[in-house]
C-alpha positions, 0 to 999 in steps of 0.5 A: 120782451127782452129785444122790446126793452133793449130796442126801446133803450133801457139805460141800463143796458146802454154804454155812456156814449149811447145814454142819448138814444134811451127814450122816458119811460112814458115814451118807451111804455106807449110804444111798447103798448103800440108793439103789442097791439100791432097786427102787422109790420113793414119788413124792409129789405136793402140789396146793394148793387155793387159797381152799378153805374148812377141808375134813375130812382125808379119805383115798381110795385112795392121795390125801388132803384136808385141811390139813397140820401143818408137819412132815407137809409137811416130810416130804412134801416131803423138805425136808432134800434139797431144802435140801442140793440148793438150799442158797438156796431152801426151802418155806416151812412157815408159809404153806403150812400154812395152806392145804388141799392134796389129795396124791397118792401112788404106789409107782415102780418104777425101771426099768433103762437108758435108761427108768430113772434115766439123763439124758434127753440120755443116751437121746435118740432122733432117731427117736422122735416127741416130739412126738406126741399121746398122745389119752388123757393128761391134762395131769397123771399119771395118779394125780393125774387119778384123785385130782382125779376123785374130788375133783370128783364131789363136789357143790361147786355144791351146798355153795358158799356162791356158786355164782353165783361160783365154783361149785368153792369152790376153785382148784388153780393148779399141781401139785409133785411130789417123788421120794423117791429119792436119784439123782432131780432135786429141783424148784426149790420153789414160792412161797408167793405164788402162792396167794390171800392178805388183809390183816387187822388183827388184835390181839396179847396185849397188845391192839395192832393189829398186820398180818396176812395170812390165806389167802382162802376160799371159805365153804362150806354147813354140814355140808359137811365131814361130806358130803365125807367121807360122799361119798368113803365112799359111793364107797370100792369105785369108786375103788378100782377105776375103770380096771376100771369098763366104763362108764368106757372112755370119756374121760368121766374125762377130760373131767370133769376137764378141766371142774373145770380150766378156766374159760369156755367150756372149762369149759363144752364139758367139761361137755357132752362128759362127757356126751356121752362118758358116754351116747352110742354109735357107732351112735347117729348111724346110729340103730342099737342097739349090736349094729346093729340098727336100734332107735329109727329116729326119734331122732338121735344127741342126742335118745338122749342125752336118752332115756338122761338120762330113764331115768338121772336125770328128764325135767328132765335131758332138758330141760336138756340140750336147752338145753345141747346148744343153746348148746354148738352156737351156740358150736361153729357159729359162730352167734351167741351171748350171754354164758352166764349163770352159772346154766347154768354151774351148771347144765351142772355139775350135770347132768355130774356127776349124770351121772357119778355115777349110772354110777360108783354103778351100775357100782358096785353091778354091776361086770359091767355091760357098757357097750354094753348098759347104754346101750342099756337106758337107751335103750329105758326113756328113749324112752317117757318122752321129753319132747316137744320145746318151740318 
């Protein structure tokens, strides 16, 4: 209730400079009553795409990417309520409106009881294992992870003007979430100093030199903006049905997003794990099919993935996977290894993306596909085409 009253602009809680944000008693009472009766609210997640080049305004599912106006940002972050609750803080609209954003919206039901709006300390249960690991929970809320998956699936390494330096064409330094619920806690706004700026010299209307700061952008190749719109449009049906797609019942999305959000060896390993999650079956290590039949008994687990890669993509994919898997094994088993070249880093990304995207398109075309049968069929078709190992 204290947070709600502050969000309504309780006059005694506002400094002189913010008195104009106070509501009339009648308006405050009406909003308070509406909030008390509400059964759901909108939660908005904002992620700045730091270093991103100019992107088109593109919507997919409950998310969108693109630049936002100051008015749009003010509405998304509930700026008036923010300045009432935290009069000394504000969301820098002028600076943040110069960046590209990923915005995800979700409708949240308001539950009654300890799991609802009550403070955590009132619902704390000492018998609960709060330190447990939920294996299928990502770094961010599920709605955000799903949006990141579709964003990561775009071929950024092809569009990037310098993939050998940074294939993503962007960085995502933080997530800022706002609950459009009067009784929610308003988080402190982030600083624009957390994003990447560069100083340059410009000229004013009278021709005088002035120092200005502007966002740094990684250049994308010509035509990338239109290609991004086409990317989302071509997968529109799958975007709305991802949780139901049978080919994604293993942690493919989890590892694919990890590769997009991490760097270094963790990025590389996540690419390989995404491929294994996409194309591996438990029976592979027993050299059996999903039905338990001992088919393709000469092929081990790794070569079975290679065979499926040949059937799903092409022969080169199997060569690439063998080379990348060897690097993965060298690291995992502590063998001596050199630095992984940027070329192989990008190759791992490309192979993982092609595999995942092929599964998306296959499952979108045939929603009745069953994962085990689909992978068994790939193995049957791929084994005769499997290239011989090179020494």
